[in-house]
Residue frames as a rotation matrix with the C-alpha (Angstrom) as fourth column:
MET 1
-0.438 -0.211 -0.874 -19.18
0.880 -0.300 -0.368 -7.91
-0.184 -0.930 0.317 -9.00
ASP 2
0.668 0.741 -0.067 -21.18
0.726 -0.669 -0.159 -4.74
-0.163 0.058 -0.985 -8.43
LYS 3
0.120 -0.583 0.803 -19.77
0.520 -0.652 -0.551 -1.44
0.846 0.484 0.225 -9.60
PHE 4
0.055 -0.208 -0.977 -18.04
0.973 -0.210 0.099 0.51
-0.226 -0.955 0.191 -6.82
PRO 5
0.914 0.207 -0.350 -17.91
0.179 -0.978 -0.112 4.27
-0.365 0.040 -0.930 -6.40
GLU 6
0.720 -0.667 0.192 -15.07
-0.038 -0.314 -0.949 6.05
0.693 0.675 -0.251 -8.24
GLY 7
-0.055 -0.884 0.464 -11.73
-0.711 -0.291 -0.640 5.30
0.701 -0.365 -0.613 -6.62
LYS 8
-0.014 0.123 0.992 -13.00
-0.876 0.477 -0.072 2.30
-0.482 -0.870 0.100 -4.62
TYR 9
0.071 0.030 -0.997 -12.54
-0.678 0.735 -0.026 -1.42
0.732 0.678 0.073 -5.30
LEU 10
0.009 -0.033 0.999 -13.09
-0.853 0.521 0.025 -4.66
-0.522 -0.853 -0.023 -3.41
ALA 11
0.428 0.108 -0.897 -12.13
-0.669 0.705 -0.235 -8.14
0.608 0.701 0.374 -4.52
THR 12
0.717 -0.317 0.621 -10.91
-0.309 0.654 0.691 -11.46
-0.625 -0.687 0.371 -3.22
VAL 13
0.303 -0.687 -0.661 -7.59
-0.829 0.152 -0.538 -12.85
0.469 0.711 -0.523 -4.39
LYS 14
1.000 -0.013 -0.026 -6.08
0.022 0.909 0.415 -16.27
0.019 -0.416 0.909 -3.87
ILE 15
0.255 -0.960 0.117 -2.57
-0.818 -0.150 0.555 -17.00
-0.515 -0.237 -0.824 -2.72
GLY 16
0.661 -0.080 -0.746 -0.79
-0.565 0.601 -0.565 -19.19
0.494 0.795 0.352 -5.25
PRO 17
0.875 -0.289 -0.388 1.56
0.401 0.882 0.249 -22.08
0.270 -0.373 0.888 -4.46
LYS 18
-0.156 -0.984 0.089 4.56
0.785 -0.179 -0.594 -19.71
0.600 -0.023 0.800 -4.34
GLY 19
-0.204 0.149 -0.968 2.78
0.857 -0.451 -0.250 -17.28
-0.474 -0.880 -0.035 -1.99
GLN 20
-0.981 -0.195 0.023 1.98
0.176 -0.819 0.546 -14.84
-0.088 0.539 0.838 -4.77
ILE 21
0.018 0.992 -0.124 -1.24
0.530 -0.115 -0.840 -12.91
-0.848 -0.051 -0.528 -5.36
VAL 22
-0.534 -0.065 0.843 -2.48
0.802 -0.354 0.481 -11.20
0.267 0.933 0.242 -8.51
ILE 23
-0.596 0.334 -0.730 -3.48
0.147 -0.849 -0.508 -7.56
-0.789 -0.411 0.457 -8.12
PRO 24
0.237 0.780 0.580 -6.62
0.776 0.207 -0.596 -7.08
-0.585 0.591 -0.556 -10.23
LYS 25
-0.410 -0.407 0.816 -6.17
0.878 -0.418 0.232 -5.00
0.247 0.812 0.529 -13.40
GLU 26
0.516 0.688 0.510 -8.68
0.497 -0.725 0.476 -2.43
0.697 0.008 -0.717 -12.15
VAL 27
0.878 -0.265 -0.399 -6.53
0.301 -0.343 0.890 -1.79
-0.373 -0.901 -0.222 -9.09
ARG 28
-0.143 -0.964 0.226 -3.27
0.842 0.001 0.539 -1.73
-0.520 0.267 0.811 -11.13
ASP 29
-0.173 0.150 0.973 -4.89
0.780 -0.583 0.229 0.83
0.601 0.799 -0.016 -13.43
MET 30
0.816 0.579 -0.012 -6.25
0.440 -0.606 0.663 2.85
0.376 -0.546 -0.749 -10.48
PHE 31
0.769 -0.582 -0.266 -2.75
0.049 -0.361 0.931 3.21
-0.638 -0.729 -0.249 -9.00
ASP 32
0.777 -0.449 -0.442 -0.84
-0.588 -0.268 -0.763 3.13
0.224 0.853 -0.472 -12.31
LEU 33
0.251 -0.670 0.699 1.08
-0.518 0.517 0.682 0.05
-0.818 -0.533 -0.217 -11.18
LYS 34
0.530 -0.195 -0.825 3.27
-0.793 0.231 -0.564 -1.57
0.301 0.953 -0.033 -13.83
SER 35
0.912 -0.286 -0.294 5.09
0.303 0.953 0.011 -4.87
0.277 -0.099 0.956 -13.99
GLY 36
-0.014 -0.998 -0.066 8.31
0.726 0.035 -0.687 -4.56
0.688 -0.058 0.724 -12.00
ASP 37
0.108 0.094 0.990 7.07
-0.422 -0.897 0.131 -1.76
0.900 -0.431 -0.058 -9.73
SER 38
-0.751 -0.395 -0.529 7.96
0.323 0.478 -0.817 -2.14
0.575 -0.784 -0.232 -6.06
LEU 39
0.367 0.871 0.328 5.34
-0.148 -0.293 0.944 -2.15
0.919 -0.395 0.021 -3.32
VAL 40
-0.739 -0.472 0.481 5.72
-0.535 -0.022 -0.844 -1.82
0.409 -0.881 -0.236 0.43
LEU 41
0.080 0.739 -0.669 3.96
0.184 0.649 0.738 -4.56
0.980 -0.182 -0.084 2.39
MET 42
-0.643 -0.175 0.746 2.92
-0.649 -0.393 -0.651 -3.63
0.407 -0.903 0.139 5.93
ALA 43
-0.035 0.613 -0.789 1.47
0.185 0.780 0.598 -6.22
0.982 -0.125 -0.141 8.30
ASP 44
-0.637 0.007 0.771 -0.04
-0.731 -0.326 -0.600 -5.86
0.247 -0.945 0.212 11.76
LYS 45
-0.949 0.209 -0.237 -1.48
0.247 0.958 -0.144 -8.94
0.197 -0.195 -0.961 13.49
SER 46
-0.459 0.822 -0.337 -4.51
0.536 -0.046 -0.843 -7.03
-0.708 -0.567 -0.420 14.75
GLN 47
0.001 0.468 -0.884 -5.09
-0.360 -0.824 -0.437 -4.67
-0.933 0.318 0.167 11.81
GLY 48
0.800 0.345 0.491 -4.27
0.243 0.562 -0.791 -6.82
-0.549 0.752 0.365 8.79
ILE 49
-0.245 -0.858 0.451 -2.13
0.760 0.118 0.639 -6.44
-0.602 0.500 0.623 5.67
ALA 50
0.770 0.416 -0.484 -1.72
0.030 -0.781 -0.623 -3.35
-0.638 0.465 -0.614 3.48
LEU 51
-0.032 -0.748 0.663 0.18
0.963 0.154 0.219 -2.73
-0.266 0.646 0.716 0.26
GLN 52
0.695 0.157 -0.701 1.39
0.057 -0.985 -0.164 0.72
-0.716 0.074 -0.694 -0.71
PRO 53
0.838 -0.481 0.257 3.37
0.252 -0.076 -0.965 1.97
0.484 0.873 0.057 -3.73
PHE 54
0.102 -0.898 -0.427 7.07
0.974 0.178 -0.142 2.28
0.204 -0.401 0.893 -2.89
SER 55
-0.393 -0.225 0.892 6.75
0.235 -0.962 -0.139 6.08
0.889 0.155 0.431 -3.16
TYR 56
0.694 0.703 0.154 4.60
-0.032 -0.184 0.982 5.88
0.719 -0.687 -0.105 0.00
LEU 57
0.486 -0.598 -0.638 7.70
0.864 0.439 0.246 4.79
0.133 -0.671 0.730 1.94
ARG 58
-0.565 -0.720 0.403 9.43
0.673 -0.685 -0.280 8.07
0.478 0.113 0.871 1.13
THR 59
-0.064 0.646 0.760 6.38
-0.211 -0.753 0.623 10.09
0.975 -0.121 0.185 2.18
PHE 60
0.836 0.372 -0.403 6.08
0.239 0.414 0.878 8.05
0.494 -0.830 0.257 5.38
TRP 61
0.103 -0.899 -0.426 9.78
0.982 0.160 -0.101 8.41
0.159 -0.408 0.899 6.17
ASP 62
-0.583 -0.283 0.762 9.65
0.300 -0.946 -0.123 12.19
0.756 0.157 0.636 5.62
ALA 63
0.381 0.809 0.447 6.65
-0.263 -0.368 0.892 12.45
0.886 -0.458 0.072 7.98
VAL 64
0.743 -0.176 -0.646 8.44
0.618 0.551 0.560 10.41
0.257 -0.816 0.518 10.67
ASN 65
-0.329 -0.944 -0.018 11.52
0.904 -0.310 -0.296 12.62
0.274 -0.114 0.955 10.40
GLN 66
-0.323 0.282 0.903 9.40
-0.014 -0.956 0.294 15.78
0.946 0.083 0.313 10.57
ILE 67
0.779 0.627 0.010 7.75
-0.063 0.063 0.996 14.59
0.624 -0.776 0.089 13.78
LYS 68
0.436 -0.710 -0.553 11.15
0.893 0.416 0.171 13.61
0.109 -0.568 0.816 15.18
ASP 69
-0.510 -0.662 0.549 12.55
0.624 -0.724 -0.294 17.03
0.592 0.192 0.783 14.32
MET 70
0.126 0.648 0.751 9.60
-0.259 -0.709 0.656 18.77
0.958 -0.277 0.079 16.01
ASP 71
0.893 0.174 -0.415 10.11
0.299 0.462 0.835 16.60
0.337 -0.870 0.360 19.09
ASP 72
0.019 -0.975 -0.223 13.83
0.978 0.065 -0.200 17.43
0.210 -0.214 0.954 19.14
GLU 73
-0.431 -0.138 0.892 13.06
0.220 -0.975 -0.045 21.15
0.875 0.177 0.450 18.97
LYS 74
0.601 0.740 0.301 10.83
-0.177 -0.244 0.954 20.88
0.779 -0.627 -0.016 22.05
LYS 75
0.632 -0.411 -0.657 13.71
0.740 0.571 0.354 19.46
0.230 -0.710 0.665 24.14
């Protein structure tokens, strides 16, 4: 596969018989993912599937609450 710009990666992965995929080593290294780490899987029928480190969930939740708090202040 051709070399990608720093911080970018593209690959195909196959789904195994148990529904598992292997995250390529280059991607695990890029995001410092270790065996046993938790990921958040998000799926949208029209936009596809995304995986984020579990820490993303906390950031996302904080952002949602901040928007909610701003909306509550406007009422």
